[in-house]
C-alpha positions in Angstrom: -22.6 -3.0 40.5 -20.5 0.2 40.7 -17.4 -1.7 41.7 -18.0 -4.1 38.7 -18.1 -1.2 36.3 -15.0 0.4 37.9 -13.1 -2.9 37.4 -13.4 -2.5 33.6 -13.0 1.2 33.4 -9.6 2.6 32.4 -9.4 6.4 32.9 -7.8 8.5 30.1 -4.0 8.5 30.3 -1.3 10.6 28.7 0.8 8.7 26.1 4.5 9.0 26.1 5.9 11.3 23.4 7.3 9.7 20.3 10.1 10.9 18.0 9.7 10.1 14.4 6.2 8.6 14.7 3.8 8.4 11.8 1.7 11.6 12.0 -1.6 12.1 10.2 -1.7 14.9 7.6 -5.2 15.7 8.8 -5.1 18.3 11.6 -8.8 18.5 12.1 -12.0 17.3 10.5 -12.4 14.2 8.4 -9.6 11.7 7.5 -9.2 10.9 3.8 -10.4 12.9 0.7 -11.2 10.2 -1.8 -14.3 8.0 -1.6 -12.3 4.8 -1.0 -10.5 6.2 2.0 -13.8 7.5 3.4 -15.4 4.1 3.0 -12.6 2.5 5.0 -13.0 5.1 7.8 -16.8 4.7 7.7 -16.4 1.0 8.7 -14.4 2.0 11.8 -16.8 4.8 12.8 -19.8 2.4 12.5 -18.5 0.5 15.6 -19.9 3.0 18.1 -16.6 3.3 20.0 -17.6 6.4 21.9 -14.7 8.5 23.3 -12.1 5.9 22.2 -12.6 7.0 18.5 -11.8 10.6 19.5 -8.6 9.5 21.3 -7.7 7.4 18.3 -7.8 10.5 16.1 -5.6 12.3 18.6 -3.1 9.5 18.7 -2.9 9.5 14.9 -2.4 13.2 14.7 0.2 13.3 17.5 2.3 10.6 15.9 1.9 7.9 18.5 2.0 5.2 15.9 5.6 4.1 15.5 5.3 1.6 12.6 2.7 0.1 10.2 3.2 -2.9 7.9 0.7 -4.0 5.4 0.7 -7.6 4.1 -1.7 -10.1 2.6 -4.8 -10.0 4.9 -3.1 -8.4 7.9 -1.9 -5.0 9.1 0.6 -5.0 12.0 1.6 -1.9 13.9 3.3 -0.6 17.1 1.6 2.2 19.0 3.2 4.1 21.9 0.8 4.5 24.8 1.4 5.5 28.4 3.6 2.5 29.2 7.2 2.2 28.3 6.7 -0.7 25.9 4.7 0.1 22.7 1.5 -1.8 22.2 1.2 -4.3 19.4 -1.8 -3.9 17.1 -3.0 -6.2 14.4 -5.9 -5.8 12.0 -6.9 -8.8 9.9 -9.0 -8.6 6.8 -10.4 -11.6 4.9 -8.5 -12.1 1.6 -10.1 -13.1 -1.7 -9.3 -16.5 -3.2 -7.7 -16.9 -6.6 -11.0 -18.0 -8.0 -12.7 -14.9 -6.7 -10.0 -12.6 -8.1 -10.4 -14.5 -11.4 -14.1 -13.8 -11.5 -13.6 -10.2 -10.6 -10.8 -9.8 -13.2 -13.0 -11.1 -16.0 -15.4 -8.2 -15.2 -12.7 -5.6 -14.9 -10.8 -6.5 -18.0 -14.1 -6.6 -20.0 -14.7 -2.9 -19.5 -12.2 -0.5 -21.1 -12.8 2.3 -18.5 -11.7 0.0 -15.6 -8.5 -1.1 -17.4 -7.7 2.4 -18.4 -8.1 3.8 -14.9 -6.2 1.0 -13.2 -3.3 1.3 -15.8 -3.0 5.0 -15.0 -2.9 4.3 -11.3 -6.4 5.5 -10.5 -9.2 3.8 -8.6 -12.3 3.7 -10.8 -15.2 5.4 -9.1 -17.6 2.6 -9.8 -15.3 -0.3 -9.1 -17.5 -1.4 -6.2 -20.2 -2.1 -8.8 -17.8 -4.6 -10.4 -17.1 -6.2 -7.0 -20.9 -6.4 -6.4 -21.4 -8.0 -9.8 -18.9 -10.7 -8.8 -20.7 -11.2 -5.5 -17.8 -9.6 -3.6 -17.0 -6.5 -1.6 -13.8 -4.3 -1.8 -14.2 -3.2 1.8 -15.2 -5.0 5.0 -19.0 -4.8 5.2 -19.6 -5.8 8.8 -17.7 -6.1 12.0 -17.2 -9.8 11.6 -15.1 -9.1 8.4 -12.4 -7.6 10.6 -10.4 -9.3 13.4 -8.6 -6.7 15.5 -6.3 -7.1 18.5 -4.1 -4.9 20.7 -1.8 -5.8 23.6 -3.0 -2.9 25.7 -5.0 -3.6 28.9 -8.2 -1.9 27.6 -11.0 -4.5 27.3 -12.7 -2.7 24.5 -12.0 -3.9 20.9 -11.4 -1.8 18.9 -9.4 0.4 21.4 -7.9 3.9 20.7 -4.6 2.3 19.6 -6.4 0.2 16.9 -8.4 3.3 15.9 -5.2 5.4 15.5 -3.8 2.8 13.1 -7.1 2.5 11.3 -7.2 6.3 10.6 -3.6 6.3 9.3 -4.5 3.4 7.0 -7.4 5.5 5.6 -5.0 8.4 4.8 -2.5 6.0 3.2 -5.3 4.4 1.1 -6.1 8.0 0.0 -2.5 8.3 -1.3 -2.2 4.8 -2.7 -5.6 3.0 -3.2 -3.8 -0.2 -4.5 -2.8 -0.9 -0.9 -6.4 -2.0 -0.4 -5.9 -4.6 -3.0 -2.7 -5.7 -1.4 -4.6 -6.2 1.9 -7.1 -8.3 0.1 -4.4 -10.5 -1.4 -3.0 -9.1 -4.7 -0.2 -6.7 -5.6 -0.8 -3.6 -7.7 1.4 -4.6 -10.6 0.0 -8.1 -10.8 -3.5 -6.7 -10.8 -2.7 -4.2 -13.5 -0.9 -6.6 -15.9 -3.7 -9.1 -15.5 -6.5 -6.6 -16.1 -4.6 -5.3 -19.1 -4.6 -8.8 -20.6 -0.9 -9.5 -20.2 -1.6 -12.6 -18.1 -4.2 -15.4 -18.2 -4.6 -15.7 -14.4 -3.8 -13.5 -11.4 -0.7 -14.0 -9.3 -1.5 -13.6 -5.7 0.8 -12.5 -2.8 2.9 -15.4 -1.5 2.0 -17.5 -4.5 5.0 -19.4 -6.1 6.4 -17.6 -9.1 8.5 -18.9 -12.0 12.3 -18.8 -11.7 13.5 -15.3 -12.6 15.4 -14.7 -15.8 19.2 -14.7 -15.6 20.8 -11.3 -15.1 24.1 -12.0 -17.0 23.8 -10.8 -20.7 25.5 -13.9 -22.1 23.1 -16.2 -20.2 20.1 -14.2 -21.1 20.8 -14.0 -24.8 22.4 -17.5 -24.8 25.5 -16.0 -26.4 29.0 -17.6 -26.5 31.2 -16.6 -23.6 33.6 -13.7 -24.3 31.5 -12.3 -27.1 29.7 -9.0 -26.4 26.0 -9.2 -26.9 24.2 -7.0 -29.5 22.6 -4.2 -27.5 20.5 -2.6 -30.2 19.4 1.0 -29.9 20.5 2.7 -26.7 18.7 5.8 -25.8 17.2 7.7 -22.8 13.9 6.2 -21.8 10.9 8.3 -22.8 9.3 8.0 -19.4 11.3 9.4 -16.5 11.8 7.1 -13.5 9.5 4.4 -15.0 10.6 1.6 -12.7 10.1 3.5 -9.4 6.7 4.6 -10.7 5.7 1.0 -11.3 6.4 0.2 -7.7 3.8 2.7 -6.6 4.0 5.2 -3.7 6.3 4.7 -0.8 4.1 3.5 2.1 3.5 6.2 4.8 5.9 8.7 3.3 5.8 11.8 5.5 8.4 14.1 3.9 7.3 17.4 2.5 8.8 16.4 -0.8 7.1 13.6 -2.8 9.5 10.7 -3.3 8.7 10.1 -6.9 9.1 13.8 -7.8 12.5 13.8 -6.1 13.4 10.6 -7.9 12.4 12.1 -11.3 14.8 14.9 -10.7 17.7 12.5 -10.1 16.8 10.4 -13.1 16.6 13.4 -15.4 20.1 14.4 -14.4 21.6 10.9 -14.4 20.2 9.6 -17.7 22.1 11.9 -20.0 25.3 11.4 -18.0 24.9 7.6 -18.0 24.3 7.6 -21.8 27.4 9.7 -22.4 29.5 7.4 -20.3 28.2 4.4 -22.1 28.8 5.9 -25.6 32.3 6.8 -24.5 33.0 3.2 -23.5 31.8 2.0 -26.9 33.9 4.3 -29.0 37.0 3.0 -30.7 40.2 5.1 -31.4 39.1 5.5 -35.0 35.9 7.3 -33.9 37.9 10.3 -32.7 
């Protein structure tokens, strides 16, 4: 019996050091500050992983996770362990169908507080009540709702490599809660414009979209070739860096300077200069 147990036991090993890995901001204690991040972490910690969960925290804080990609229903990552080749990790989450998103959206759009919070980039505190009313759950509720896999030799699932990725996801959800919606099958911008009443039905990830509008001014305005289109009023936008802000936070950004804040500084300096260049190009010799 002892030999049988030894066959499945993998003693703790020291992982190879990583340069430029994704390090957790948390140095000690709990991961995630907001309730939605804590709920995500609580699912992992309910699996009774023993010492592996402690090692997973250590891996996340040491920067052993090399990369993480979040797509519809799946998270893929590379984690550097004790072997030369990084381990491949995948975490699959059940996505919601278009009919289920439609049902949920009818509830969200019918309550002004939900629409206002989502439009301002915030996660409503009681959004889980809306999911429950629709007969759904924002987070995985049981172990069977998750499908995890790692290429490491450890027989346990989840292993410490999966745990490390899971903790970092919790921190990233803390920064950008809309990544949870992306994982469940819908992008932030599509959810917001739908809840705000700008679309009749939700557009899910990987769903065919209409052909984009032409980028050439003449084609867009259907103007005769060679004739300059009427531009209307040209002014500096009232909201600084509006387009980058609509894209949301840069995933797993680990610089000491917030990317949006840095972008705002560039936009503030570039907008007046760009406007001046444009006005100069429009002036005629009689304007001087």
